[in-house]
A tleap script that builds the chain and sets N, CA, C and O, in Angstrom:
source leaprc.protein.ff14SB
mol = sequence {
  NMET LYS ILE THR ASN ILE SER ASN PRO GLU
  ALA PHE PHE GLU MET ILE ASP SER CYS LYS
  GLY LYS VAL GLU LEU VAL SER GLY GLU GLY
  ASP ARG LEU ASN LEU LYS SER LYS LEU SER
  GLN TYR VAL SER LEU ALA LYS VAL PHE SER
  ASP GLY VAL ILE ASP GLN LEU ASP ILE ILE
  ALA TYR GLU PRO ASP ASP ILE ASP ARG ILE
  VAL ALA TYR VAL ASN ALA ASN CLYS
}
set mol.1.N position { -29.800 -54.492 67.511 }
set mol.1.CA position { -28.505 -53.935 67.808 }
set mol.1.C position { -27.476 -54.679 66.980 }
set mol.1.O position { -27.610 -55.878 66.737 }
set mol.2.N position { -26.453 -53.968 66.551 }
set mol.2.CA position { -25.369 -54.570 65.795 }
set mol.2.C position { -24.252 -54.968 66.752 }
set mol.2.O position { -23.807 -54.169 67.576 }
set mol.3.N position { -23.813 -56.201 66.632 }
set mol.3.CA position { -22.699 -56.718 67.410 }
set mol.3.C position { -21.578 -56.976 66.413 }
set mol.3.O position { -21.798 -57.615 65.383 }
set mol.4.N position { -20.378 -56.485 66.709 }
set mol.4.CA position { -19.276 -56.641 65.767 }
set mol.4.C position { -18.083 -57.330 66.407 }
set mol.4.O position { -17.901 -57.309 67.625 }
set mol.5.N position { -17.282 -57.937 65.554 }
set mol.5.CA position { -15.996 -58.538 65.935 }
set mol.5.C position { -16.097 -59.512 67.105 }
set mol.5.O position { -15.471 -59.304 68.144 }
set mol.6.N position { -16.867 -60.551 66.942 }
set mol.6.CA position { -16.967 -61.585 67.959 }
set mol.6.C position { -15.839 -62.582 67.698 }
set mol.6.O position { -15.906 -63.380 66.763 }
set mol.7.N position { -14.819 -62.525 68.524 }
set mol.7.CA position { -13.653 -63.384 68.306 }
set mol.7.C position { -13.762 -64.716 69.039 }
set mol.7.O position { -13.006 -65.644 68.751 }
set mol.8.N position { -14.702 -64.821 69.990 }
set mol.8.CA position { -14.895 -66.065 70.729 }
set mol.8.C position { -16.376 -66.456 70.648 }
set mol.8.O position { -17.140 -66.195 71.577 }
set mol.9.N position { -16.779 -67.083 69.535 }
set mol.9.CA position { -18.198 -67.430 69.364 }
set mol.9.C position { -18.745 -68.314 70.473 }
set mol.9.O position { -19.912 -68.176 70.841 }
set mol.10.N position { -17.932 -69.221 71.019 }
set mol.10.CA position { -18.402 -70.084 72.112 }
set mol.10.C position { -18.839 -69.273 73.315 }
set mol.10.O position { -19.917 -69.500 73.862 }
set mol.11.N position { -18.005 -68.324 73.731 }
set mol.11.CA position { -18.338 -67.472 74.874 }
set mol.11.C position { -19.553 -66.602 74.563 }
set mol.11.O position { -20.398 -66.376 75.429 }
set mol.12.N position { -19.636 -66.116 73.328 }
set mol.12.CA position { -20.775 -65.296 72.927 }
set mol.12.C position { -22.074 -66.088 73.060 }
set mol.12.O position { -23.049 -65.591 73.624 }
set mol.13.N position { -22.093 -67.327 72.541 }
set mol.13.CA position { -23.318 -68.124 72.609 }
set mol.13.C position { -23.613 -68.592 74.027 }
set mol.13.O position { -24.779 -68.793 74.366 }
set mol.14.N position { -22.602 -68.771 74.865 }
set mol.14.CA position { -22.844 -69.067 76.286 }
set mol.14.C position { -23.554 -67.891 76.943 }
set mol.14.O position { -24.476 -68.077 77.737 }
set mol.15.N position { -23.117 -66.668 76.605 }
set mol.15.CA position { -23.772 -65.479 77.145 }
set mol.15.C position { -25.214 -65.413 76.647 }
set mol.15.O position { -26.118 -65.104 77.424 }
set mol.16.N position { -25.445 -65.698 75.365 }
set mol.16.CA position { -26.806 -65.699 74.811 }
set mol.16.C position { -27.663 -66.736 75.542 }
set mol.16.O position { -28.816 -66.463 75.874 }
set mol.17.N position { -27.104 -67.920 75.793 }
set mol.17.CA position { -27.845 -68.967 76.504 }
set mol.17.C position { -28.252 -68.536 77.906 }
set mol.17.O position { -29.260 -69.011 78.428 }
set mol.18.N position { -27.479 -67.637 78.527 }
set mol.18.CA position { -27.791 -67.185 79.882 }
set mol.18.C position { -28.894 -66.119 79.909 }
set mol.18.O position { -29.381 -65.762 80.982 }
set mol.19.N position { -29.284 -65.619 78.754 }
set mol.19.CA position { -30.357 -64.620 78.696 }
set mol.19.C position { -31.687 -65.266 79.074 }
set mol.19.O position { -31.916 -66.443 78.796 }
set mol.20.N position { -32.548 -64.497 79.702 }
set mol.20.CA position { -33.836 -65.007 80.178 }
set mol.20.C position { -34.887 -65.050 79.071 }
set mol.20.O position { -35.682 -65.987 79.000 }
set mol.21.N position { -34.888 -64.038 78.211 }
set mol.21.CA position { -35.908 -63.932 77.165 }
set mol.21.C position { -35.393 -64.354 75.807 }
set mol.21.O position { -34.303 -64.910 75.673 }
set mol.22.N position { -36.203 -64.076 74.809 }
set mol.22.CA position { -35.881 -64.436 73.434 }
set mol.22.C position { -34.814 -63.493 72.880 }
set mol.22.O position { -34.884 -62.279 73.075 }
set mol.23.N position { -33.832 -64.061 72.191 }
set mol.23.CA position { -32.799 -63.293 71.499 }
set mol.23.C position { -32.781 -63.825 70.078 }
set mol.23.O position { -32.636 -65.027 69.858 }
set mol.24.N position { -32.930 -62.918 69.108 }
set mol.24.CA position { -33.031 -63.346 67.722 }
set mol.24.C position { -31.905 -62.764 66.874 }
set mol.24.O position { -31.466 -61.636 67.095 }
set mol.25.N position { -31.446 -63.546 65.902 }
set mol.25.CA position { -30.515 -63.096 64.885 }
set mol.25.C position { -31.347 -62.640 63.700 }
set mol.25.O position { -32.253 -63.356 63.274 }
set mol.26.N position { -31.061 -61.469 63.162 }
set mol.26.CA position { -31.760 -60.966 61.988 }
set mol.26.C position { -30.849 -61.186 60.788 }
set mol.26.O position { -29.736 -60.662 60.739 }
set mol.27.N position { -31.327 -61.964 59.822 }
set mol.27.CA position { -30.525 -62.252 58.636 }
set mol.27.C position { -30.547 -61.054 57.695 }
set mol.27.O position { -31.319 -60.115 57.887 }
set mol.28.N position { -29.704 -61.097 56.694 }
set mol.28.CA position { -29.667 -60.036 55.686 }
set mol.28.C position { -30.982 -59.889 54.946 }
set mol.28.O position { -31.293 -58.812 54.436 }
set mol.29.N position { -31.760 -60.968 54.882 }
set mol.29.CA position { -33.061 -60.947 54.210 }
set mol.29.C position { -34.187 -60.534 55.140 }
set mol.29.O position { -35.336 -60.425 54.712 }
set mol.30.N position { -33.870 -60.300 56.421 }
set mol.30.CA position { -34.883 -59.895 57.386 }
set mol.30.C position { -35.495 -61.043 58.173 }
set mol.30.O position { -36.361 -60.824 59.020 }
set mol.31.N position { -35.048 -62.273 57.899 }
set mol.31.CA position { -35.540 -63.417 58.667 }
set mol.31.C position { -34.996 -63.343 60.090 }
set mol.31.O position { -33.912 -62.808 60.319 }
set mol.32.N position { -35.740 -63.874 61.025 }
set mol.32.CA position { -35.307 -63.883 62.426 }
set mol.32.C position { -35.154 -65.319 62.905 }
set mol.32.O position { -36.067 -66.136 62.784 }
set mol.33.N position { -33.967 -65.608 63.456 }
set mol.33.CA position { -33.676 -66.936 63.998 }
set mol.33.C position { -33.480 -66.832 65.499 }
set mol.33.O position { -32.802 -65.924 65.981 }
set mol.34.N position { -34.069 -67.755 66.233 }
set mol.34.CA position { -33.934 -67.790 67.682 }
set mol.34.C position { -32.511 -68.215 68.042 }
set mol.34.O position { -32.147 -69.374 67.843 }
set mol.35.N position { -31.703 -67.296 68.567 }
set mol.35.CA position { -30.311 -67.601 68.889 }
set mol.35.C position { -30.159 -68.496 70.113 }
set mol.35.O position { -29.059 -68.982 70.379 }
set mol.36.N position { -31.226 -68.725 70.859 }
set mol.36.CA position { -31.128 -69.624 72.001 }
set mol.36.C position { -31.305 -71.082 71.564 }
set mol.36.O position { -31.100 -72.001 72.356 }
set mol.37.N position { -31.680 -71.283 70.321 }
set mol.37.CA position { -31.795 -72.621 69.750 }
set mol.37.C position { -30.410 -73.084 69.300 }
set mol.37.O position { -29.726 -72.370 68.567 }
set mol.38.N position { -30.003 -74.254 69.727 }
set mol.38.CA position { -28.694 -74.792 69.328 }
set mol.38.C position { -28.621 -74.962 67.812 }
set mol.38.O position { -27.577 -74.702 67.214 }
set mol.39.N position { -29.700 -75.388 67.191 }
set mol.39.CA position { -29.697 -75.545 65.746 }
set mol.39.C position { -29.457 -74.201 65.060 }
set mol.39.O position { -28.667 -74.114 64.120 }
set mol.40.N position { -30.135 -73.161 65.526 }
set mol.40.CA position { -29.929 -71.829 64.957 }
set mol.40.C position { -28.503 -71.339 65.188 }
set mol.40.O position { -27.924 -70.674 64.328 }
set mol.41.N position { -27.937 -71.668 66.351 }
set mol.41.CA position { -26.552 -71.266 66.615 }
set mol.41.C position { -25.610 -71.919 65.617 }
set mol.41.O position { -24.711 -71.262 65.092 }
set mol.42.N position { -25.807 -73.210 65.350 }
set mol.42.CA position { -24.936 -73.912 64.409 }
set mol.42.C position { -25.113 -73.367 62.991 }
set mol.42.O position { -24.137 -73.185 62.263 }
set mol.43.N position { -26.355 -73.112 62.608 }
set mol.43.CA position { -26.613 -72.539 61.284 }
set mol.43.C position { -25.974 -71.157 61.187 }
set mol.43.O position { -25.366 -70.823 60.170 }
set mol.44.N position { -26.110 -70.358 62.236 }
set mol.44.CA position { -25.519 -69.015 62.256 }
set mol.44.C position { -24.010 -69.090 62.104 }
set mol.44.O position { -23.419 -68.345 61.323 }
set mol.45.N position { -23.394 -69.986 62.848 }
set mol.45.CA position { -21.944 -70.128 62.778 }
set mol.45.C position { -21.498 -70.556 61.390 }
set mol.45.O position { -20.511 -70.037 60.868 }
set mol.46.N position { -22.209 -71.490 60.795 }
set mol.46.CA position { -21.826 -71.993 59.481 }
set mol.46.C position { -21.956 -70.922 58.403 }
set mol.46.O position { -21.131 -70.850 57.493 }
set mol.47.N position { -22.985 -70.098 58.506 }
set mol.47.CA position { -23.228 -69.093 57.474 }
set mol.47.C position { -22.489 -67.789 57.707 }
set mol.47.O position { -22.114 -67.120 56.744 }
set mol.48.N position { -22.271 -67.414 58.943 }
set mol.48.CA position { -21.756 -66.084 59.241 }
set mol.48.C position { -20.241 -66.003 59.208 }
set mol.48.O position { -19.688 -64.982 58.798 }
set mol.49.N position { -19.558 -67.062 59.632 }
set mol.49.CA position { -18.104 -66.926 59.663 }
set mol.49.C position { -17.413 -68.201 59.218 }
set mol.49.O position { -17.929 -69.305 59.391 }
set mol.50.N position { -16.247 -68.023 58.646 }
set mol.50.CA position { -15.466 -69.187 58.226 }
set mol.50.C position { -14.038 -69.125 58.749 }
set mol.50.O position { -13.305 -70.109 58.655 }
set mol.51.N position { -13.631 -67.978 59.300 }
set mol.51.CA position { -12.246 -67.836 59.763 }
set mol.51.C position { -12.121 -67.735 61.277 }
set mol.51.O position { -11.062 -67.357 61.777 }
set mol.52.N position { -13.181 -68.063 62.025 }
set mol.52.CA position { -13.116 -68.043 63.475 }
set mol.52.C position { -13.565 -66.744 64.114 }
set mol.52.O position { -13.599 -66.640 65.340 }
set mol.53.N position { -13.917 -65.731 63.291 }
set mol.53.CA position { -14.375 -64.448 63.816 }
set mol.53.C position { -15.691 -64.095 63.149 }
set mol.53.O position { -15.822 -64.202 61.929 }
set mol.54.N position { -16.664 -63.676 63.945 }
set mol.54.CA position { -17.920 -63.183 63.392 }
set mol.54.C position { -17.776 -61.676 63.268 }
set mol.54.O position { -17.661 -60.975 64.273 }
set mol.55.N position { -17.782 -61.172 62.030 }
set mol.55.CA position { -17.570 -59.749 61.805 }
set mol.55.C position { -18.724 -58.901 62.341 }
set mol.55.O position { -18.494 -57.886 63.000 }
set mol.56.N position { -19.968 -59.315 62.061 }
set mol.56.CA position { -21.112 -58.514 62.502 }
set mol.56.C position { -22.364 -59.361 62.558 }
set mol.56.O position { -22.615 -60.184 61.677 }
set mol.57.N position { -23.146 -59.152 63.600 }
set mol.57.CA position { -24.467 -59.767 63.737 }
set mol.57.C position { -25.479 -58.685 64.068 }
set mol.57.O position { -25.181 -57.758 64.821 }
set mol.58.N position { -26.664 -58.799 63.510 }
set mol.58.CA position { -27.791 -57.966 63.930 }
set mol.58.C position { -28.654 -58.837 64.812 }
set mol.58.O position { -29.168 -59.864 64.370 }
set mol.59.N position { -28.819 -58.427 66.072 }
set mol.59.CA position { -29.639 -59.218 66.984 }
set mol.59.C position { -30.684 -58.339 67.655 }
set mol.59.O position { -30.533 -57.122 67.765 }
set mol.60.N position { -31.747 -58.997 68.099 }
set mol.60.CA position { -32.820 -58.335 68.834 }
set mol.60.C position { -33.002 -59.096 70.139 }
set mol.60.O position { -33.175 -60.315 70.135 }
set mol.61.N position { -32.962 -58.383 71.246 }
set mol.61.CA position { -33.262 -58.954 72.562 }
set mol.61.C position { -34.481 -58.209 73.092 }
set mol.61.O position { -34.596 -56.995 72.927 }
set mol.62.N position { -35.385 -58.941 73.724 }
set mol.62.CA position { -36.662 -58.359 74.143 }
set mol.62.C position { -36.701 -57.966 75.614 }
set mol.62.O position { -37.492 -57.104 75.997 }
set mol.63.N position { -35.871 -58.576 76.439 }
set mol.63.CA position { -35.871 -58.283 77.870 }
set mol.63.C position { -34.791 -57.243 78.196 }
set mol.63.O position { -33.649 -57.390 77.759 }
set mol.64.N position { -35.132 -56.205 78.951 }
set mol.64.CA position { -34.142 -55.178 79.304 }
set mol.64.C position { -32.882 -55.742 79.977 }
set mol.64.O position { -31.775 -55.277 79.705 }
set mol.65.N position { -33.047 -56.730 80.843 }
set mol.65.CA position { -31.874 -57.337 81.490 }
set mol.65.C position { -30.975 -58.040 80.475 }
set mol.65.O position { -29.751 -58.032 80.608 }
set mol.66.N position { -31.587 -58.644 79.468 }
set mol.66.CA position { -30.807 -59.318 78.430 }
set mol.66.C position { -30.044 -58.305 77.580 }
set mol.66.O position { -28.896 -58.542 77.204 }
set mol.67.N position { -30.675 -57.196 77.283 }
set mol.67.CA position { -29.997 -56.132 76.528 }
set mol.67.C position { -28.784 -55.650 77.318 }
set mol.67.O position { -27.700 -55.481 76.760 }
set mol.68.N position { -28.971 -55.431 78.611 }
set mol.68.CA position { -27.853 -55.001 79.467 }
set mol.68.C position { -26.740 -56.042 79.480 }
set mol.68.O position { -25.561 -55.691 79.434 }
set mol.69.N position { -27.106 -57.322 79.544 }
set mol.69.CA position { -26.134 -58.417 79.566 }
set mol.69.C position { -25.321 -58.430 78.259 }
set mol.69.O position { -24.101 -58.589 78.285 }
set mol.70.N position { -26.000 -58.264 77.130 }
set mol.70.CA position { -25.331 -58.276 75.829 }
set mol.70.C position { -24.411 -57.071 75.689 }
set mol.70.O position { -23.275 -57.204 75.235 }
set mol.71.N position { -24.895 -55.899 76.076 }
set mol.71.CA position { -24.074 -54.676 75.998 }
set mol.71.C position { -22.833 -54.820 76.898 }
set mol.71.O position { -21.734 -54.436 76.498 }
set mol.72.N position { -23.003 -55.361 78.093 }
set mol.72.CA position { -21.869 -55.552 78.995 }
set mol.72.C position { -20.856 -56.527 78.385 }
set mol.72.O position { -19.649 -56.307 78.483 }
set mol.73.N position { -21.340 -57.590 77.764 }
set mol.73.CA position { -20.444 -58.550 77.115 }
set mol.73.C position { -19.647 -57.881 75.990 }
set mol.73.O position { -18.433 -58.050 75.882 }
set mol.74.N position { -20.359 -57.120 75.162 }
set mol.74.CA position { -19.687 -56.439 74.050 }
set mol.74.C position { -18.649 -55.454 74.559 }
set mol.74.O position { -17.531 -55.403 74.047 }
set mol.75.N position { -19.015 -54.674 75.564 }
set mol.75.CA position { -18.071 -53.688 76.115 }
set mol.75.C position { -16.861 -54.339 76.763 }
set mol.75.O position { -15.759 -53.794 76.701 }
set mol.76.N position { -17.050 -55.489 77.378 }
set mol.76.CA position { -15.938 -56.190 78.036 }
set mol.76.C position { -15.018 -56.875 77.026 }
set mol.76.O position { -13.875 -57.202 77.346 }
set mol.77.N position { -15.513 -57.090 75.813 }
set mol.77.CA position { -14.739 -57.824 74.811 }
set mol.77.C position { -14.341 -56.968 73.612 }
set mol.77.O position { -14.183 -57.477 72.502 }
set mol.78.N position { -14.183 -55.692 73.837 }
set mol.78.CA position { -13.740 -54.792 72.754 }
set mol.78.C position { -12.285 -54.922 72.520 }
set mol.78.O position { -11.736 -54.246 71.651 }
savepdb mol mol.pdb
quit
């Protein structure tokens, strides 16, 4: 799923941390990084944004409850 315009990366990663299953970031090259890993979060932040806003992320969540949680977060933060 594509997530766009994340203006509060801290809150976004807190929501990701609350997910029960694996949540992965898909890079432009097709690599997958575990977004629940703090190291991956820092690498993602360093590479994806420099002005405080993440324009777009491609992520994969495997648990239906986690997908619902992510969709609810995105809808609440439009």
